A tleap script that builds the chain and sets N, CA, C and O, in Angstrom:
source leaprc.protein.ff14SB
mol = sequence {
  NMET ILE THR THR VAL ASP ALA VAL TYR GLU
  ASP GLY LYS LEU VAL LEU GLN GLN PRO LEU
  PRO LEU PRO GLU HIE ALA ARG VAL ARG VAL
  THR ILE ASP SER ASP LEU GLU ARG GLU ALA
  TRP LEU ARG VAL SER GLU GLU SER LEU LYS
  ARG VAL TRP GLU ASN SER SER ASP ASP VAL
  PHE ASN ASP LEU LEU GLU CLYS
}
set mol.1.N position { 154.207 -19.228 -21.143 }
set mol.1.CA position { 154.821 -19.115 -19.767 }
set mol.1.C position { 154.474 -17.699 -19.283 }
set mol.1.O position { 154.607 -16.723 -20.022 }
set mol.2.N position { 154.030 -17.616 -18.034 }
set mol.2.CA position { 153.746 -16.372 -17.346 }
set mol.2.C position { 154.800 -16.121 -16.271 }
set mol.2.O position { 154.978 -16.940 -15.370 }
set mol.3.N position { 155.485 -15.010 -16.363 }
set mol.3.CA position { 156.464 -14.664 -15.388 }
set mol.3.C position { 156.130 -13.234 -14.913 }
set mol.3.O position { 155.867 -12.346 -15.725 }
set mol.4.N position { 156.146 -13.039 -13.630 }
set mol.4.CA position { 155.918 -11.720 -12.993 }
set mol.4.C position { 157.233 -11.217 -12.485 }
set mol.4.O position { 157.911 -11.900 -11.717 }
set mol.5.N position { 157.621 -9.981 -12.920 }
set mol.5.CA position { 158.842 -9.359 -12.456 }
set mol.5.C position { 158.560 -7.898 -12.062 }
set mol.5.O position { 157.626 -7.276 -12.567 }
set mol.6.N position { 159.352 -7.390 -11.190 }
set mol.6.CA position { 159.129 -5.945 -10.790 }
set mol.6.C position { 160.034 -5.090 -11.689 }
set mol.6.O position { 161.122 -5.507 -12.086 }
set mol.7.N position { 159.565 -3.929 -11.983 }
set mol.7.CA position { 160.307 -3.003 -12.840 }
set mol.7.C position { 160.011 -1.562 -12.353 }
set mol.7.O position { 159.017 -1.292 -11.679 }
set mol.8.N position { 160.917 -0.677 -12.730 }
set mol.8.CA position { 160.807 0.745 -12.429 }
set mol.8.C position { 160.750 1.491 -13.729 }
set mol.8.O position { 161.536 1.224 -14.638 }
set mol.9.N position { 159.801 2.456 -13.835 }
set mol.9.CA position { 159.720 3.236 -15.022 }
set mol.9.C position { 160.693 4.494 -14.972 }
set mol.9.O position { 160.517 5.401 -14.159 }
set mol.10.N position { 161.637 4.487 -15.815 }
set mol.10.CA position { 162.694 5.586 -15.787 }
set mol.10.C position { 162.956 6.103 -17.185 }
set mol.10.O position { 163.282 5.311 -18.070 }
set mol.11.N position { 162.837 7.320 -17.408 }
set mol.11.CA position { 163.240 7.949 -18.667 }
set mol.11.C position { 162.548 7.339 -19.837 }
set mol.11.O position { 163.137 7.205 -20.910 }
set mol.12.N position { 161.268 6.952 -19.651 }
set mol.12.CA position { 160.495 6.353 -20.731 }
set mol.12.C position { 160.708 4.928 -20.958 }
set mol.12.O position { 160.208 4.406 -21.955 }
set mol.13.N position { 161.412 4.234 -20.117 }
set mol.13.CA position { 161.752 2.797 -20.297 }
set mol.13.C position { 161.440 2.068 -18.980 }
set mol.13.O position { 161.557 2.628 -17.891 }
set mol.14.N position { 161.039 0.798 -19.124 }
set mol.14.CA position { 160.882 -0.102 -17.982 }
set mol.14.C position { 162.177 -0.704 -17.692 }
set mol.14.O position { 162.781 -1.325 -18.567 }
set mol.15.N position { 162.655 -0.551 -16.475 }
set mol.15.CA position { 163.963 -1.118 -16.080 }
set mol.15.C position { 163.634 -2.302 -15.113 }
set mol.15.O position { 163.112 -2.110 -14.015 }
set mol.16.N position { 163.940 -3.417 -15.543 }
set mol.16.CA position { 163.741 -4.645 -14.746 }
set mol.16.C position { 164.631 -4.681 -13.546 }
set mol.16.O position { 165.754 -4.183 -13.621 }
set mol.17.N position { 164.189 -5.255 -12.407 }
set mol.17.CA position { 164.931 -5.363 -11.189 }
set mol.17.C position { 165.769 -6.567 -11.196 }
set mol.17.O position { 166.673 -6.691 -10.370 }
set mol.18.N position { 165.510 -7.507 -12.125 }
set mol.18.CA position { 166.340 -8.705 -12.259 }
set mol.18.C position { 166.332 -9.185 -13.756 }
set mol.18.O position { 165.348 -8.970 -14.464 }
set mol.19.N position { 167.373 -9.796 -14.194 }
set mol.19.CA position { 167.323 -10.292 -15.606 }
set mol.19.C position { 166.316 -11.418 -15.800 }
set mol.19.O position { 165.932 -12.138 -14.878 }
set mol.20.N position { 165.906 -11.520 -17.095 }
set mol.20.CA position { 164.976 -12.635 -17.391 }
set mol.20.C position { 165.695 -13.709 -18.192 }
set mol.20.O position { 166.641 -13.433 -18.929 }
set mol.21.N position { 165.233 -14.914 -18.033 }
set mol.21.CA position { 165.813 -16.016 -18.738 }
set mol.21.C position { 165.162 -16.170 -20.182 }
set mol.21.O position { 164.503 -17.163 -20.487 }
set mol.22.N position { 165.401 -15.107 -21.044 }
set mol.22.CA position { 164.852 -15.093 -22.321 }
set mol.22.C position { 165.993 -14.928 -23.366 }
set mol.22.O position { 167.053 -14.373 -23.076 }
set mol.23.N position { 165.731 -15.421 -24.560 }
set mol.23.CA position { 166.778 -15.212 -25.623 }
set mol.23.C position { 166.658 -13.746 -26.095 }
set mol.23.O position { 165.618 -13.101 -25.957 }
set mol.24.N position { 167.723 -13.284 -26.629 }
set mol.24.CA position { 167.861 -11.931 -27.179 }
set mol.24.C position { 166.713 -11.728 -28.177 }
set mol.24.O position { 166.457 -12.642 -28.962 }
set mol.25.N position { 166.015 -10.600 -28.196 }
set mol.25.CA position { 164.958 -10.213 -29.112 }
set mol.25.C position { 163.622 -11.094 -28.972 }
set mol.25.O position { 162.791 -11.133 -29.880 }
set mol.26.N position { 163.493 -11.731 -27.879 }
set mol.26.CA position { 162.257 -12.472 -27.643 }
set mol.26.C position { 161.144 -11.523 -27.501 }
set mol.26.O position { 161.277 -10.495 -26.838 }
set mol.27.N position { 160.017 -11.841 -28.117 }
set mol.27.CA position { 158.822 -11.007 -28.074 }
set mol.27.C position { 158.037 -11.331 -26.792 }
set mol.27.O position { 157.859 -12.503 -26.460 }
set mol.28.N position { 157.574 -10.314 -26.083 }
set mol.28.CA position { 156.876 -10.460 -24.885 }
set mol.28.C position { 155.689 -9.547 -24.817 }
set mol.28.O position { 155.586 -8.601 -25.598 }
set mol.29.N position { 154.781 -9.812 -23.892 }
set mol.29.CA position { 153.610 -9.021 -23.724 }
set mol.29.C position { 153.710 -8.396 -22.343 }
set mol.29.O position { 153.856 -9.119 -21.358 }
set mol.30.N position { 153.634 -7.073 -22.244 }
set mol.30.CA position { 153.701 -6.389 -20.948 }
set mol.30.C position { 152.293 -5.916 -20.507 }
set mol.30.O position { 151.562 -5.285 -21.270 }
set mol.31.N position { 151.944 -6.250 -19.231 }
set mol.31.CA position { 150.707 -5.788 -18.694 }
set mol.31.C position { 151.111 -4.907 -17.518 }
set mol.31.O position { 151.900 -5.346 -16.682 }
set mol.32.N position { 150.615 -3.715 -17.424 }
set mol.32.CA position { 150.959 -2.734 -16.449 }
set mol.32.C position { 149.960 -2.805 -15.330 }
set mol.32.O position { 148.769 -2.575 -15.538 }
set mol.33.N position { 150.442 -3.129 -14.117 }
set mol.33.CA position { 149.616 -3.181 -12.931 }
set mol.33.C position { 150.188 -2.217 -11.899 }
set mol.33.O position { 150.918 -2.594 -10.982 }
set mol.34.N position { 149.795 -0.880 -12.108 }
set mol.34.CA position { 150.287 0.234 -11.307 }
set mol.34.C position { 149.887 0.226 -9.911 }
set mol.34.O position { 148.709 0.003 -9.630 }
set mol.35.N position { 150.780 0.454 -8.981 }
set mol.35.CA position { 150.398 0.581 -7.600 }
set mol.35.C position { 149.485 1.804 -7.323 }
set mol.35.O position { 148.622 1.762 -6.447 }
set mol.36.N position { 149.704 2.899 -8.101 }
set mol.36.CA position { 148.824 4.034 -7.915 }
set mol.36.C position { 147.431 3.690 -8.234 }
set mol.36.O position { 146.538 4.058 -7.471 }
set mol.37.N position { 147.162 2.998 -9.323 }
set mol.37.CA position { 145.774 2.628 -9.730 }
set mol.37.C position { 145.195 1.629 -8.747 }
set mol.37.O position { 144.033 1.762 -8.365 }
set mol.38.N position { 145.963 0.631 -8.322 }
set mol.38.CA position { 145.503 -0.268 -7.265 }
set mol.38.C position { 145.101 0.419 -6.022 }
set mol.38.O position { 144.039 0.109 -5.483 }
set mol.39.N position { 145.850 1.305 -5.541 }
set mol.39.CA position { 145.592 2.015 -4.325 }
set mol.39.C position { 144.327 2.844 -4.479 }
set mol.39.O position { 143.551 2.923 -3.526 }
set mol.40.N position { 144.081 3.449 -5.593 }
set mol.40.CA position { 142.861 4.249 -5.785 }
set mol.40.C position { 141.649 3.285 -5.777 }
set mol.40.O position { 140.639 3.636 -5.168 }
set mol.41.N position { 141.686 2.068 -6.427 }
set mol.41.CA position { 140.637 1.201 -6.465 }
set mol.41.C position { 140.365 0.588 -5.043 }
set mol.41.O position { 139.214 0.376 -4.662 }
set mol.42.N position { 141.391 0.331 -4.327 }
set mol.42.CA position { 141.207 -0.171 -2.933 }
set mol.42.C position { 140.571 0.875 -2.053 }
set mol.42.O position { 139.751 0.539 -1.198 }
set mol.43.N position { 140.933 2.169 -2.240 }
set mol.43.CA position { 140.268 3.167 -1.434 }
set mol.43.C position { 138.833 3.367 -1.771 }
set mol.43.O position { 138.017 3.529 -0.864 }
set mol.44.N position { 138.467 3.366 -3.057 }
set mol.44.CA position { 137.113 3.456 -3.447 }
set mol.44.C position { 136.259 2.253 -2.972 }
set mol.44.O position { 135.108 2.402 -2.562 }
set mol.45.N position { 136.865 1.090 -3.047 }
set mol.45.CA position { 136.197 -0.215 -2.599 }
set mol.45.C position { 135.911 -0.196 -1.128 }
set mol.45.O position { 134.857 -0.638 -0.671 }
set mol.46.N position { 136.904 0.343 -0.363 }
set mol.46.CA position { 136.713 0.391 1.051 }
set mol.46.C position { 135.623 1.393 1.499 }
set mol.46.O position { 134.862 1.135 2.431 }
set mol.47.N position { 135.581 2.528 0.807 }
set mol.47.CA position { 134.530 3.489 1.115 }
set mol.47.C position { 133.156 2.909 0.802 }
set mol.47.O position { 132.191 3.117 1.538 }
set mol.48.N position { 133.088 2.162 -0.333 }
set mol.48.CA position { 131.784 1.597 -0.707 }
set mol.48.C position { 131.347 0.543 0.282 }
set mol.48.O position { 130.195 0.528 0.716 }
set mol.49.N position { 132.283 -0.358 0.647 }
set mol.49.CA position { 131.963 -1.406 1.652 }
set mol.49.C position { 131.535 -0.807 3.006 }
set mol.49.O position { 130.665 -1.342 3.693 }
set mol.50.N position { 132.169 0.305 3.359 }
set mol.50.CA position { 131.777 0.909 4.715 }
set mol.50.C position { 130.372 1.394 4.641 }
set mol.50.O position { 129.608 1.268 5.599 }
set mol.51.N position { 130.003 1.972 3.467 }
set mol.51.CA position { 128.588 2.443 3.379 }
set mol.51.C position { 127.592 1.274 3.377 }
set mol.51.O position { 126.490 1.385 3.913 }
set mol.52.N position { 127.969 0.234 2.810 }
set mol.52.CA position { 127.059 -1.002 2.806 }
set mol.52.C position { 126.976 -1.631 4.178 }
set mol.52.O position { 125.884 -1.920 4.667 }
set mol.53.N position { 128.094 -1.838 4.789 }
set mol.53.CA position { 128.156 -2.649 6.058 }
set mol.53.C position { 127.930 -1.807 7.367 }
set mol.53.O position { 127.425 -2.333 8.359 }
set mol.54.N position { 128.291 -0.569 7.346 }
set mol.54.CA position { 128.177 0.232 8.554 }
set mol.54.C position { 127.011 1.181 8.398 }
set mol.54.O position { 127.192 2.344 8.036 }
set mol.55.N position { 125.798 0.683 8.673 }
set mol.55.CA position { 124.606 1.526 8.580 }
set mol.55.C position { 123.598 1.061 9.630 }
set mol.55.O position { 123.632 -0.093 10.056 }
set mol.56.N position { 122.722 1.939 10.036 }
set mol.56.CA position { 121.823 1.663 11.132 }
set mol.56.C position { 120.726 0.669 10.690 }
set mol.56.O position { 120.093 0.074 11.562 }
set mol.57.N position { 120.474 0.465 9.418 }
set mol.57.CA position { 119.528 -0.538 8.932 }
set mol.57.C position { 119.904 -1.940 9.381 }
set mol.57.O position { 119.034 -2.773 9.635 }
set mol.58.N position { 121.150 -2.186 9.473 }
set mol.58.CA position { 121.592 -3.485 9.904 }
set mol.58.C position { 121.285 -3.794 11.389 }
set mol.58.O position { 121.304 -4.962 11.776 }
set mol.59.N position { 121.026 -2.861 12.155 }
set mol.59.CA position { 120.731 -3.032 13.529 }
set mol.59.C position { 119.448 -3.988 13.705 }
set mol.59.O position { 119.364 -4.753 14.665 }
set mol.60.N position { 118.573 -3.905 12.833 }
set mol.60.CA position { 117.407 -4.751 12.803 }
set mol.60.C position { 117.789 -6.245 12.848 }
set mol.60.O position { 117.201 -7.041 13.580 }
set mol.61.N position { 118.804 -6.585 12.028 }
set mol.61.CA position { 119.246 -7.922 11.933 }
set mol.61.C position { 120.029 -8.320 13.213 }
set mol.61.O position { 119.943 -9.457 13.677 }
set mol.62.N position { 120.734 -7.427 13.724 }
set mol.62.CA position { 121.466 -7.680 15.010 }
set mol.62.C position { 120.479 -8.001 16.118 }
set mol.62.O position { 120.710 -8.896 16.931 }
set mol.63.N position { 119.323 -7.225 16.146 }
set mol.63.CA position { 118.340 -7.437 17.152 }
set mol.63.C position { 117.731 -8.869 16.969 }
set mol.63.O position { 117.541 -9.574 17.959 }
set mol.64.N position { 117.444 -9.272 15.791 }
set mol.64.CA position { 116.890 -10.590 15.514 }
set mol.64.C position { 117.862 -11.713 15.973 }
set mol.64.O position { 117.444 -12.751 16.486 }
set mol.65.N position { 119.160 -11.459 15.765 }
set mol.65.CA position { 120.180 -12.508 16.116 }
set mol.65.C position { 120.220 -12.658 17.665 }
set mol.65.O position { 120.458 -13.765 18.147 }
set mol.66.N position { 120.003 -11.623 18.423 }
set mol.66.CA position { 120.032 -11.665 19.846 }
set mol.66.C position { 118.850 -12.364 20.405 }
set mol.66.O position { 118.944 -12.802 21.551 }
set mol.67.N position { 117.732 -12.525 19.731 }
set mol.67.CA position { 116.474 -13.108 20.270 }
set mol.67.C position { 116.500 -14.630 20.107 }
set mol.67.O position { 115.547 -15.309 20.491 }
savepdb mol mol.pdb
quit
């Protein structure tokens, strides 16, 4: 079963925003998807895409499309 929940990292512990329907002492696997890391990747990706898509070399293709 895969369940996604939000949590806050406080004093070295993950504090869940809502209780989980799990028995006491259930073993789980935690995957960290940090907003900080996601934002950094999005920023780098956007910069890379701008370099690829916004360049004067593409004007040649625009000229061909107009003909």
